[in-house]
Steps between C-alpha positions, in 0.01 A plus 500: 500500500480497880138387547417341165458133419875443482599781734735534790236402758435169329875440475544562872213263586644231274845547649361461851303190396812351341697554818228340713476202265877454505494493880218245501687288246813500715299399805339211310837386365636492856206292618554260211870470581414429866244236400747335262763498773255333739410240237867416443558476876206261535626286212830460684335421837226235472485473880396866518220430249371222724522728803294768327246244381454379856439856619208510258362171627608288204598138549667220313282227357385268777588732790251597767482829686409508866393836641478553874338784687707662772191523719517337845 
């Protein structure tokens, strides 16, 4: 009963695994909520989307990028 196939040891391991999986699930749900919040914020602020795109070197059609070295 304690050590067997459906014993107490297996129950304790499964209980610990369940607890760990619940914690991981909560963490993932929080990340998803944060990502969804960011998406909604970006939908409301198109200027912020353009600002982020520029940080990644993206341009609008027909624009040119000039890069200058700060060397003397």
